[in-house]
N, C-alpha and C positions, 0 to 999 in steps of 0.2 A: 367354501371361497375363501381367496387370498383378498386381504382388504386393499382399497386401491385410493390415489392421491390424487393430485390434482390436473385439472384440464390440461389440455395440452400448450394454450395462450395465457401461462401465467401472469397475472398483472402484481407490478412493483411499481417502488417509487414509495414517499415519504407520507407518511401520517403524519397528523398532528397530535401534539400532546393528548393521550385516551382513547384515540381514535382504535378500531379493531378489524381487521383484515375480513374477505370472506370466506365463509367455511368454504374448504374445495372440494371440488366434485372427487367420484372416485374411478377406480379404474382398476381390472389386473395386473397384481404384479407379482415380486420374486415372493420367497420363503424368509429373503432376511426383513424384507419391511414388515412380517409379520412380526420376527423377534424384536423388530426398531419399534411398532408400538407398542409390542405388549410392557416392552423396557420401556416407552415414555407412558404409558399407562400407572403402570409402580411407581414409576419415578413424580410425576402427579400428587400419587398417595400420599409418598415419602413428605414431598413439601406442601400438602396440606397439614399433613399430621406437624409437619417443623413449624409451621405458620398459626397455627392453634397453641403455639408454646409461646407465643411472641417473636417469632423471628422474624426481621426486615427483609425487602431486597431493594436493589435500587431501579428494578422494572416498576415499582409501583410509582415512582413518580413519571414515568414516561406515559405508560399504557397501562389497561387491567391488566389481570395475571394472566388472562388469555394468550397475552404477547410474551410469556416469563421466558430466557433464555435458559436452556439446558443446563440445569446444575451443573458443575464438574461430579464426574464421578473416575473412581479408581479404587484400587482396593492399597488400603494401607501397608507399606512394606517398608524395610529395613534397606538402605544404601547399599547398589552396586547388587542388588537382587534381580536374577531374571524372572522376568514377568511372561515369556512366553506361554501362549495357552490359556494366561489365566483372564478371569473377567473383574466386571466392578463390584463393587458395592456403591449406595448412592449415598454423595457427602453434599448436605446442604450448609453453603458458608455467603454469611450475610455482604453483600458488597455496601460500596463506596456510593453516597448518593452521589447524582450528576452536580459536578459545578456548570449549573446554567448561568451565562451573564449574556446581557445584550450591550447592541452599540446607544452611545447617545449621539442623535442625530444634532447635531450641532449647526443645522444648513437647514433653511425651507425644503420641503420635497417639491421636485419638478414633475410639472403635471404629463408633461410626455417628453420624449428627446430632442421634440425638437426646440422644446423651453431651454433646454442647458446653456448655461454660458459658460465660458469656458475662461482659467488661469494658464500660464505656464508653470508648467511643472518643475521644482527642483531639479537642478541639474543638464536642462533643457540648454545651455549656452557650453557644456562640456568640450572640449574639443582635444583631442589623441593626437590629432596633425592630420587630419581631414577635413578640418572646417567643425561647425558645430551642427552635424548629421543628427541631433533630435532638437533643432531646435523647435519644432512643430508640438514635442509631446507636452500633453495638456491634463488638467486636474478638473473637473466639473464644479462650479462655485456652490451647484445644488446638488441635495439627495438624490441619486440615481431614482428614475417610476421605476424600475427594473423592480428595488426592492419592497414595493408595495403588489403589485402585478405579480412578485411570485411569492410573496410575502414572508420573507426570510428575515430571520429574525437576528441575525448576524452572520456574518460570511465565516465560514473558518477554512483557516489555510494553510495548506499544508506545504512545506517542503519536503524535494527528494532530489540528493545528490550523484551524480557517477559521471566518472569518464566515458566518452563515445562511443557505441559500442558495447555498452555492459547491459544492457535489458532495461532498457527503461520503459521505451514503449510496449513491450510485452506485461512489463508489472502494471503498467497503466490497464491496459487493456482488463488484465483481472480485477483492478480497482474498478472499475465501470460494473462489471459482472457481478461483484461482490454489490454494489450499490443496486444493481438491477436500472444501470439508465443505458441513455448511449451518450455520442457527442456527436457533433458534426464532424465534417471533414475539414472545414475552414482551416485557414492558418494556425486560430486560436481555436481548437478546439472546445467547443461551448453546447451544453444540454440542458435538459429542465433542471438539474440539479448542479452538474459540474462544470468546470473552465479548466483547462491546462492552457497556462502559460508555460513558453519554453522561456528561459534567461537569457539563450543566445540572441534573442530580440536588441539585447542592450549593449550588442557590442559597439564598441566605437568605432573599428576602424572595420572596415570591406574586407574582400577576402587580396584585394590588390592593395589594399593599405598593410594588409600583417604581411604579403611577399614584402612589400617593399621596405617596411622599416624593422622585419624583423623578429615582430613582437608576436604569438603566437595567441589566438586566442584562450588560451588559458590565463596567461598573465593578466593581471590584473591593470593593468595601463591600457587594453584594449577592450573593458568593460566599464560601463555607467553605472556606478553602485548607487551614487546620490540620488540618480533618476529612480533606480530600483526600488529603493527603500519610499520615497516620496509618493512612487504610484502604489506599493502595497500595500502602503498606508490610506492610501485613500481609497481603495479598495474595501479595505478593511471596515473606513469609515461610510459606507454605501454610497460613497461617489465613484461616478466612473469616471474611465479614464484616456485619452489620445496616446497609445503604446507604439512604438515605431516596430518596422516590421524587419527583421534580418531574413531577407532570401535565402536558402538552402540551395536551391539550383543555379542563382544566379552569380552567388556570392555579395551580393549589392544588399545595399541599404534602402528598403523601401521605404515608401509615403507612410504615415502612420494611420492606424483601425482604431477604433471606440469599441470598449471592451465594457461591460458595467459588470457589478456584483454579481454575485451566485450564491445557493448556499456553503457549496465547495469550492475553492479556488487551490489549482494544485499548481505549484509553482514549479519547477522540473530545470535542471541543467548540472552546468559546471560550478555554480557557486552559489547555492541558496543559502550555506550557513555559516560564509566566510566574514560578511561585517555584520557587525551588531547592530546598524540601524535598519539593516533588512529582516535579522534574525527576531526584532523587536515585534514583528507582523505576525511570525508563525506560532501555529498554535501547536503544533507538533512534527517534528523531523526525523526523516530516512535517509540513510546513504549505503549504498550498492556500492559493496566493496569485492571488487573481482580481482584474484591475485593475477602477478604477470604471467606465469606461465599457461592459467587459463584465459585470460585477455589476448595475449596471442596466439593461442590457438584460434579462438573464436576471429579474431583478426584476420587474420593468414586466410582461414576457412571461406570466410566469407569477400575478401576481398579478388582472391584468386579466382573463387566460380563466378561471383557477380559483376565484378566489376574489371576481369583481367589484369588484373596487377601482378607483377613477378614478388617471386617472395622476398627478396632479398630487398625488395624496396619498400614492402610493406613493415619489414624486422627494422628496414631504418628509420622509416617513418614513425615505428613506436620509440624506437630508443630517444628520437630527436625529441618527442613530447616529455620523455620522461621527467626531467629537471624542473619544468614548471608544474607537474603534474605534481609531484611532492611536493613543491615548493606553495603551491596554490590551490588545490584541490584538498589531496589526504588530510591534512590538517583536519579540516572538516569532520572529519571521523570521530574529533571530540565534542563537537556542536550537536550530533545528533543523537536523539534518543532510541533508536533503533538501528540498526544497523544490519543488513544483510551480506554476508559474509560469503563467498562461493572462492573453493579453493579444490586443488588434485584430488581427487580420492586418498583417505588411509585405509582403501583395501586391500588387501595381495591379490594384486593384477601384475598383468606380463610387463618385462620394461618398456618405455614408451606409451603405455596406457592410463598415464596418470592422470592427463588430462580429458580424457575420451568420457572418462567417470567423473562424476563429481562431489565433492563433499560441502552443504551448506550447512553456514551456520545462522540461527537468528538469535544475534545480540541485542539482550532487551535490558537497558539500562535502569536504574532505580531513576524515576521521574516526580516532578511534583504537580503532574494531572492527575492523577491518581487512576492511570493506566497499568493492570495488573498483568503480570509475564504470562503468557503461555507456561505452562509447564506437563510435565509426564508425572501419571498417577495421583495419589494422593501427596505425596509431602514435597511440597514446597520446597527446596531447594538439597536434595537425596540428588544421590551421584546415582545415575542410571546408564548402562552399556544392554543394549537390550538388542536382540537378532529375532526379527519378524517371521522370521521364515525356518525357525527351527525345529518348531514342533507340528504334529499332526495337525491337517484341519487351520494353518496359520497361512501365510503369504506362499504363494507362487514367485520365487523369485529366480529371474534369473541372472546369469554369472553376469558382475560378481559378484551378487549379493547386495544385500542393503540390513544397515545400521541404523541403531536412533537412540542418540545419546545426548541426556540433560547434564547439565552441572551448574556451578557457579562460578562467576573469574570475578578480577577487577580487569576494567576495561578504560585504560585513562586513571581517571581518579572516581570513578564510581564504580559501584559494583552492580553487576551484571548478571543477566540470567540466560542461559544458554541451553537451545535447544538444536541438534545437531543431527542431521541427515543425509549420510553418506552411500553410495551407492545407487541403482536403480530400481525401478516396479517393474513387476511382469505385467499384471491388469491394475488398470487403475480402479478399475469398480472395486479389486481389495485392499483401498485404500482406508476405508471405514475400520479393519482390523487397528493400523494407527490412531486413528481419530478417535474411538472410542476409548485409547490409552492417554489422552491430549486433556488436561482440564484448562479451563479458562479462555478457552478460544473466541467464547463469544459468536455461538451458530446458534441459530436460532430454534434450532432442531436437530436430533441427531442427524449422521447425514448432507446436514449443508455444505459442508470443507468437498468429502465426497462428489458430492453433487456437482460444487464448483469446479472441480478438475475435469470432471465430463466432462462439463458444456467448453470448456478448453482441451479438447484432449489435442487436438491437432498441435496445440503451441508450443514454443521450443520451453522446455521445460516440463512440460506435463509427464515424463515419465522417469522423473526425476524429483530429489527435494528442494532443487531448486526452485520449479513452480509452488510443490507443497509451501515452498516455506514465504513465497512472493503471496499465496492465497491465504497465508494467515498473517502476514501484515496489513494486508489490506480489509481481514475482518477488524484489526484493530482500530484502523482509520474509521472504519464505521462506528468500532464502539469509542471511540474519539469524540465523533460527530454527536452522536448521542445523545455522549456525558455532555460535550459542550453548552447543547444547546437544547435539548430536553425531552426534544422530540425523539420518534422511531422512524426504523425506514419498515416497512412493508415489504414482505417475501411473502411467496409460497412456504405454505409451513407443511405438516404433517413427519413424512419419514425420508429412508433414502432415497428408492427408486423411484423419482418423477417423471413425468413426459419430458421431452426434448434434453438428452443429455448436453 
């Protein structure tokens, strides 16, 4: 009989330090899961042997050994050596301990939301030509009662920057899946664990105002950075805020809404890493960099099919935004800890098909947070150019195939480790061929990355490297949260094939 795994409704969520997830139920599954479990058993034995020799692990600081993250496994290989068809030996490396910090509660804690009192936020009086449209923006004098209700140690704030139409929404859905949580469908999506704030809410000009003044939404003059910085700082301190709303349907600036702190706050939009005071509140930052040819192809396809726009009008709109994009959005790449770069394929394709197939790069800069990069095989820093479809028993890759590369580069002024995935996948189930050759992914068990891709199989990018890289970045966000708080996220364990892909 084959081993079995979790029940059809696994429970996700956050565990306090030292908690242990409930043991999973068993079910029938495939031969690949058998191999996965055998490998995991062997791995545990190896890790115990290492532990007996005095090795350490950062997992011990946040949970017992039963919740340990799978150690990086890969063969030692010389640079540029092809690894098609090879399997791993076990490597156990000691990781750095979590950088745990809490917030200083410098105000009384409100007993209820009704007990909160308010003070005008910095920037409430900014006038960009339409009057003080943010006059009701405020910050609570007291600590939000939600801090105690949710037992929030300290809010962790992530910044995600990208131009419009560059896949932020798809990426954030993958983040929710990796954290095992959901958010509401409100204007500002909020759940038990994550709140996502769109920075368009800090526009100082509505759609009519931008048209009348000729100032685009990308221009710093159309955004209230003073208010943005003050309210993010307040959330980091555990206070509630009354935040403005930009209505994307009407183009108007609507009345304020009350937002409370959460375990994780994601701020996404055009400018999360442009202003120094805003950056000061961000714990880890990401930039989604879609090249012009790909961005143009995506926008033409979306706007012609979904909105009935003419191709020439779409191209004119893209070109009109380009100067402000290059001036106000693109420079944020220098402030990002991680860049997701999406470019036309480098593979041999027919003329005109370059943007139909994508080459996605995960650019991981050296950082001060102790978050180590995902890399291929055993040698971090080695140069790898690997075809996972080349050998008998490898992936079944349709035209134009798949290529996985790993190398180092200097990005801006920082050393960066780059994982590159080019082309398309045949069957998503086969991604474990790539997953088993990646090290330091922060998956909780072998197969978790593949399972996450299967759960979001219908999402854009699931058949190529863009979805895979997004999932890896979401795993790094989870690692960051656990590292900064000393807590761990509970997920179903066992092997590769679980119920409910």
